C-alpha positions as CSV (number, residue, x, y, z in Angstrom):
1,X,-37.7,8.1,-45.8
2,X,-34.9,10.0,-44.0
3,X,-34.1,6.9,-41.9
4,X,-33.9,4.7,-44.9
5,X,-31.6,7.1,-46.7
6,X,-29.3,7.2,-43.6
7,X,-29.1,3.4,-43.5
8,X,-28.2,3.3,-47.3
9,X,-25.5,5.8,-46.7
10,X,-24.1,3.8,-43.8
11,X,-24.2,0.6,-45.9
12,X,-22.4,2.3,-48.7
13,X,-19.8,3.8,-46.5
14,X,-19.1,0.4,-44.9
15,X,-19.0,-1.3,-48.3
16,X,-16.5,1.3,-49.4
17,X,-14.3,0.7,-46.3
18,X,-14.3,-3.0,-46.8
19,X,-13.5,-2.6,-50.5
20,X,-10.6,-0.3,-49.6
21,X,-9.2,-2.8,-47.1
22,X,-9.7,-5.6,-49.5
23,X,-7.7,-3.7,-52.2
24,X,-4.9,-3.4,-49.7
25,X,-5.2,-7.0,-48.5
26,X,-1.5,-7.7,-49.3
27,X,-0.4,-4.9,-46.9
28,X,-2.7,-6.4,-44.2
29,X,-1.2,-9.9,-44.7
30,X,2.3,-8.3,-44.4
31,X,1.2,-6.4,-41.3
32,X,-0.1,-9.6,-39.8
33,X,3.0,-11.5,-40.6
34,X,5.1,-8.8,-39.0
35,X,2.8,-8.9,-35.9
36,X,3.4,-12.7,-35.7
37,X,7.1,-12.3,-35.9
38,X,7.0,-9.6,-33.2
39,X,4.9,-11.8,-31.1
40,X,7.3,-14.7,-31.5
41,X,10.2,-12.5,-30.5
42,X,8.4,-11.2,-27.4
43,X,7.1,-14.7,-26.5
44,X,10.5,-16.3,-26.7
45,X,12.1,-13.4,-24.9
46,X,9.9,-13.7,-21.8
47,X,11.2,-16.2,-19.3
48,X,9.1,-19.2,-18.4
49,X,7.2,-18.8,-15.1
50,X,5.5,-21.5,-13.0
51,X,2.4,-20.7,-10.9
52,X,1.4,-22.5,-7.8
53,X,-2.1,-22.0,-6.3
54,X,-3.1,-22.9,-2.7
55,X,-6.7,-22.8,-1.7
56,X,-7.6,-22.8,2.0
57,X,-10.9,-22.2,3.8
58,X,-10.5,-20.5,7.2
59,X,-12.9,-21.5,9.9
60,X,-13.7,-19.4,12.9
61,X,-13.9,-20.7,16.5
62,X,-16.9,-20.9,18.7
63,X,-19.0,-17.7,18.7
64,X,-21.6,-16.3,20.9
65,X,-22.2,-17.2,24.5
66,X,-21.8,-21.0,24.4
67,X,-18.8,-23.1,25.4
68,X,-16.3,-21.5,27.6
69,X,-18.2,-18.3,28.1
70,X,-20.6,-20.1,30.5
71,X,-17.8,-21.6,32.5
72,X,-16.1,-18.2,32.6
73,X,-19.0,-16.7,34.4
74,X,-18.7,-19.3,37.2
75,X,-15.2,-18.0,37.9
76,X,-16.2,-14.3,37.7
77,X,-14.4,-13.7,34.3
78,X,-17.4,-11.9,32.9
79,X,-21.0,-12.5,31.8
80,X,-22.2,-14.4,28.8
81,X,-21.8,-11.3,26.6
82,X,-18.2,-10.8,27.4
83,X,-17.1,-11.8,23.9
84,X,-15.6,-15.3,24.2
85,X,-14.8,-16.7,20.8
86,X,-15.5,-13.3,19.0
87,X,-14.1,-13.3,15.5
88,X,-12.1,-10.0,15.8
89,X,-10.5,-10.6,12.4
90,X,-12.3,-10.8,9.0
91,X,-10.5,-13.1,6.5
92,X,-10.7,-10.2,3.9
93,X,-7.6,-8.9,5.7
94,X,-5.5,-11.7,4.2
95,X,-4.5,-9.9,1.0
96,X,-3.6,-6.7,3.1
97,X,-1.4,-8.7,5.4
98,X,0.6,-10.1,2.5
99,X,1.2,-6.6,1.2
100,X,2.7,-5.4,4.4
101,X,6.5,-4.9,4.7
102,X,6.9,-7.0,7.9
103,X,5.3,-10.0,6.2
104,X,7.4,-9.5,3.1
105,X,10.7,-9.2,5.1
106,X,9.9,-12.4,6.9
107,X,9.2,-14.2,3.6
108,X,12.4,-12.9,2.1
109,X,14.5,-14.5,4.9
110,X,13.0,-18.1,4.4
111,X,15.3,-20.7,2.9
112,X,14.0,-22.4,-0.2
113,X,15.1,-25.2,-2.5
114,X,15.4,-24.9,-6.3
115,X,16.0,-27.5,-9.0
116,X,19.5,-26.1,-9.5
117,X,20.5,-25.0,-6.0
118,X,20.4,-27.1,-2.8
119,X,19.3,-24.2,-0.6
120,X,19.1,-20.5,-1.0
121,X,17.4,-17.6,0.6
122,X,14.3,-16.2,-1.2
123,X,16.0,-12.8,-1.0
124,X,19.0,-14.1,-3.0
125,X,16.9,-16.3,-5.3
126,X,15.0,-13.2,-6.6
127,X,18.3,-11.9,-7.9
128,X,18.8,-15.1,-10.0
129,X,15.6,-14.8,-11.9
130,X,15.9,-13.9,-15.6
131,X,14.5,-10.9,-17.3
132,X,13.6,-10.1,-20.9
133,X,16.3,-8.5,-22.9
134,X,14.6,-5.1,-23.2
135,X,14.7,-4.7,-19.4
136,X,18.5,-4.8,-19.5
137,X,18.4,-2.0,-22.1
138,X,16.1,0.1,-19.9
139,X,18.3,-0.5,-16.9
140,X,21.6,0.2,-18.7
141,X,21.9,3.9,-17.7
142,X,21.3,3.1,-14.0
143,X,23.9,0.2,-14.1
144,X,26.5,2.6,-15.6
145,X,25.9,5.2,-12.9
146,X,26.0,2.5,-10.2
147,X,29.6,1.8,-11.3
148,X,30.7,5.2,-10.0
149,X,28.9,4.9,-6.7
150,X,30.1,3.2,-3.5
151,X,28.6,-0.2,-3.2
152,X,26.4,-0.6,-0.1
153,X,26.0,-3.8,1.9
154,X,22.9,-5.5,0.5
155,X,22.2,-8.8,2.3
156,X,19.1,-10.0,4.0
157,X,21.0,-10.2,7.3
158,X,21.5,-6.5,7.5
159,X,17.9,-5.4,6.8
160,X,16.7,-2.6,9.0
161,X,12.8,-2.4,8.7
162,X,12.9,1.2,9.8
163,X,15.4,2.2,7.1
164,X,15.4,0.1,4.0
165,X,18.0,0.5,1.2
166,X,16.7,0.9,-2.4
167,X,17.7,-2.7,-3.2
168,X,15.9,-4.1,-0.3
169,X,12.7,-2.0,-1.1
170,X,13.0,-3.4,-4.6
171,X,13.2,-6.9,-3.4
172,X,10.0,-6.3,-1.4
173,X,8.1,-4.9,-4.4
174,X,9.2,-7.9,-6.5
175,X,8.0,-10.3,-3.9
176,X,4.6,-8.5,-3.7
177,X,4.3,-9.0,-7.5
178,X,5.0,-12.7,-7.5
179,X,3.0,-13.4,-4.3
180,X,-0.7,-12.7,-4.4
181,X,-3.6,-13.5,-2.2
182,X,-7.3,-13.2,-3.1
183,X,-10.3,-13.8,-0.8
184,X,-13.8,-14.6,-1.9
185,X,-16.1,-12.5,0.3
186,X,-19.0,-14.8,-0.2
187,X,-17.4,-18.1,0.6
188,X,-14.3,-16.9,2.6
189,X,-12.2,-19.1,0.4
190,X,-8.6,-17.7,0.2
191,X,-6.3,-18.4,-2.7
192,X,-2.5,-17.9,-2.4
193,X,-0.7,-17.7,-5.8
194,X,3.0,-17.7,-6.3
195,X,4.7,-17.2,-9.8
196,X,8.4,-17.9,-10.0
197,X,10.7,-19.2,-12.8
198,X,11.6,-22.3,-10.8
199,X,8.7,-24.8,-10.2
200,X,10.2,-26.2,-7.0
201,X,10.9,-22.8,-5.5
202,X,7.3,-21.6,-6.4
203,X,5.8,-24.6,-4.5
204,X,8.1,-24.1,-1.5
205,X,7.3,-20.3,-1.4
206,X,3.5,-20.9,-1.7
207,X,3.6,-23.4,1.2
208,X,5.7,-21.1,3.3
209,X,3.4,-18.2,2.6
210,X,0.4,-20.2,3.8
211,X,2.2,-21.2,7.0
212,X,3.4,-17.6,7.6
213,X,-0.2,-16.3,7.0
214,X,-1.6,-18.8,9.4
215,X,1.0,-17.8,12.1
216,X,0.1,-14.1,11.6
217,X,-3.6,-14.7,11.9
218,X,-3.2,-17.1,14.9
219,X,-0.9,-14.6,16.7
220,X,-3.4,-11.8,16.0
221,X,-6.4,-13.8,17.2
222,X,-4.7,-15.2,20.4
223,X,-2.6,-12.3,21.4
224,X,-5.1,-10.9,24.0
225,X,-6.0,-14.4,25.3
226,X,-2.2,-15.2,25.7
227,X,-1.7,-12.0,27.6
228,X,-4.6,-12.8,30.0
229,X,-3.3,-16.4,30.4
230,X,0.2,-15.2,31.2
231,X,-1.1,-12.7,33.7
232,X,-3.2,-15.3,35.4
233,X,-0.3,-17.8,35.4
234,X,1.8,-15.3,37.3
235,X,-1.0,-14.9,39.8
236,X,-1.2,-18.6,40.2
237,X,2.5,-18.9,41.0
238,X,2.1,-16.1,43.6
239,X,-1.0,-17.7,45.2
240,X,0.8,-21.1,45.2
241,X,3.7,-19.6,47.0
242,X,1.4,-17.9,49.6
243,X,-0.5,-21.2,50.0
244,X,2.7,-23.2,50.6
245,X,4.0,-20.6,53.1
246,X,0.6,-20.7,55.0
247,X,0.8,-24.4,55.0
248,X,4.4,-24.5,56.3
249,X,3.5,-21.9,59.0
250,X,0.6,-23.8,60.3
251,X,2.6,-27.1,60.3
252,X,5.5,-25.6,62.2
253,X,3.3,-24.0,64.8
254,X,1.2,-27.2,65.3
255,X,4.4,-29.2,65.7
256,X,5.9,-26.7,68.2
257,X,2.8,-26.7,70.4
258,X,1.6,-30.2,70.2
259,X,0.9,-30.8,73.9
260,X,0.4,-27.2,74.9
261,X,-3.1,-26.3,76.2
262,X,-3.3,-22.6,76.3
263,X,-5.9,-20.2,74.9
264,X,-3.3,-18.1,73.2
265,X,-1.9,-21.1,71.4
266,X,-5.4,-22.3,70.4
267,X,-6.3,-18.9,69.1
268,X,-3.1,-18.6,67.0
269,X,-3.6,-22.1,65.7
270,X,-7.1,-21.2,64.6
271,X,-5.8,-18.0,62.9
272,X,-3.2,-19.9,61.0
273,X,-5.7,-22.6,60.0
274,X,-8.0,-20.0,58.7
275,X,-5.2,-18.3,56.7
276,X,-4.3,-21.8,55.3
277,X,-7.9,-22.4,54.2
278,X,-8.2,-19.0,52.7
279,X,-4.9,-19.4,50.8
280,X,-6.0,-22.9,49.6
281,X,-9.3,-21.4,48.4
282,X,-7.8,-18.5,46.5
283,X,-5.2,-20.8,45.0
284,X,-7.9,-23.3,43.9
285,X,-10.0,-20.6,42.3
286,X,-7.0,-19.1,40.5
287,X,-6.2,-22.5,39.0
288,X,-9.8,-22.8,37.8
289,X,-9.5,-19.4,36.1
290,X,-6.2,-20.4,34.5
291,X,-7.8,-23.5,33.0
292,X,-10.6,-21.4,31.6
293,X,-8.1,-18.9,30.0
294,X,-6.1,-21.8,28.7
295,X,-9.2,-23.0,26.9
296,X,-9.9,-19.5,25.7
297,X,-6.4,-19.5,24.0
298,X,-7.2,-22.7,22.3
299,X,-10.7,-21.5,21.3
300,X,-9.3,-18.3,19.8
301,X,-7.0,-20.2,17.4
302,X,-8.5,-20.2,13.9
303,X,-8.8,-23.4,11.9
304,X,-7.5,-23.5,8.4
305,X,-8.7,-26.3,6.1
306,X,-6.3,-26.5,3.1
307,X,-8.5,-27.4,0.2
308,X,-5.8,-27.4,-2.5
309,X,-2.2,-27.9,-1.2
310,X,0.9,-26.7,-2.9
311,X,2.3,-29.0,-5.6
312,X,5.2,-28.6,-7.9
313,X,3.8,-27.6,-11.4
314,X,4.8,-29.7,-14.4
315,X,4.2,-27.1,-17.1
316,X,4.8,-23.3,-17.1
317,X,1.9,-21.0,-16.9
318,X,3.5,-18.2,-18.9
319,X,4.4,-16.9,-21.3
320,X,1.4,-18.1,-23.6
321,X,3.1,-17.7,-26.9
322,X,0.1,-18.3,-29.1
323,X,-2.0,-15.7,-27.3
324,X,0.9,-13.2,-27.6
325,X,1.2,-13.9,-31.3
326,X,-2.5,-13.6,-31.9
327,X,-2.5,-10.3,-29.9
328,X,0.4,-8.8,-31.8
329,X,-1.1,-9.9,-35.2
330,X,-4.4,-8.3,-34.2
331,X,-2.8,-5.2,-33.1
332,X,-0.7,-5.0,-36.4
333,X,-3.9,-5.5,-38.5
334,X,-5.7,-2.8,-36.5
335,X,-3.0,-0.3,-36.9
336,X,-2.5,-1.0,-40.5
337,X,-6.3,-0.8,-41.2
338,X,-6.5,2.5,-39.4
339,X,-3.7,3.8,-41.5
340,X,-5.2,2.6,-44.7
341,X,-8.6,4.0,-44.0
342,X,-7.9,7.2,-42.3
343,X,-4.2,7.8,-41.6
344,X,-2.9,7.8,-45.1
345,X,-5.4,10.3,-46.4
346,X,-5.0,12.5,-43.4
347,X,-1.2,12.5,-43.8
348,X,-1.5,13.4,-47.5
349,X,-3.9,16.2,-46.7
350,X,-1.5,17.5,-44.0
351,X,1.4,17.5,-46.5
352,X,-0.7,19.4,-49.1
353,X,-1.6,21.9,-46.4
354,X,2.1,22.5,-45.6
355,X,3.0,22.9,-49.2
356,X,0.3,25.6,-49.7
357,X,1.5,27.5,-46.7
358,X,5.1,27.4,-47.9
């Protein structure tokens, strides 16, 4: 019985609330209309932005002990478990790389094309993008104070990564907001998104970001292999020089003592011939090792399959005016309903309490 009574009380309370709202429906209609007007103002105040999405699927090189690792053991470069083709980089690092200042600084210095300008640096283009009118009101005090300060040089050519100016730091933060990278951990699919007010600029920046990202990953993956290759190349040049010197020494001695039959001459000739053979063997082995390391550099390079390339968008992605209007209308209805149901009575009670105290 008690549960039935509680249910009846709840039903009565809900019916009373709905009746109270229905009796003030004109106010709700008015609030919804105000919300729609506010949504229209906000929607038309926000500048149009165009979004470009690029999807790429990174693929690792050869893993395990197959491929070049077997050949490497032949030249004494390590056993099968030495780690040839190891994937030292997980593709989940892509979003973190894009957020770093060095990557952002390199992106800010790329030249891009827009529909209005022939060519402009991304750093300078970010200054040309429009802002909603209320942002200028919020920035008005700072703009007034800046008039009384000495102007600092603010160009992309004078960027010092160790000591950034506030303007340069602001450009980096703006770039991080318009350039986003997400990676699906299950499929390793990477999505690069760029949102700018110019559709052509958005497509160019998205394509450039993918190229820069590929360069960063390739450099990371092949850095150790390139160091080993460069070191081996220097050894090959040294062994080549020693081999040629041994060859010339043997040839000169043989020419100078062509018809001489002496034991000392024979012994020296054999010694020079052994030095020549040893130098030739060392040089041949070093060249073999160089070829293996060259293959290792190629093997370490990651392969990126671009699933969805960058294209110039035909329609803006935001602002979505209808959703903004619906959202503002719903918010206005919610606030007005709360005021009618609870706020009005609470306010009257608060005023009565103040009068009694006075």
